[in-house]
Steps between C-alpha positions, in 0.01 A plus 500: 500500500629847405373809682540845358434782741504857382382790713137437592438245225632150499481223245565140596568244228443135587660257256352153437560220257210455260353169385840395358858621492433724200242716691573760765230678701574838653229628736518874551372629829461876520483788247710503183594866475792733419665415832479123451528466118877495466559242772217295342675517161832401654336196659345394172830531317627199700212277387570264216200269505334440167163616648465770762160551667462823692225459758362852555214402726666676795593821309246761611612763247758580239625829354639572156854407613375161623318448173817597312694239691245235400531609136878481525477145648259400224741629228795331662312168509391536138854571381632195681226265379335466846134535599369739763149486642314701762244365743259649755497850361251704702254747342703807603818369336306363201361850441855631456561233231180614326569869516846453353367248241760245612261213593537320161875458551475299821385146551270537805324231705239552773692298757842345553362150471340589166834629376697200616249253351470680163874551458586148606247348257611739219858394549413130466259526207 
């Protein structure tokens, strides 16, 4: 578990193995904002799993810097031939995706279990 504490905001990142060795689950706990985006990106740079699932069910809000860090992670995964998916996006965060017209770029699942199941079955099909 990695904990990033910045001023009054803190972001904890819990790291789990997915359904197999090619999947990594990162559960973010706390806001993804300007003060936590850079440490978040640095944490993601160390991940080399073929599929990364970011569980956002415990992210209460995100600002434009947080969204930018997700886009950066998405681009990095695309360039290296890896998959990235999001799960558990709450309505407040989803609205940010809609306002910025970025929702079509991300593979989004309602829950972590939905993401793991779909991405595991997709990989074996």
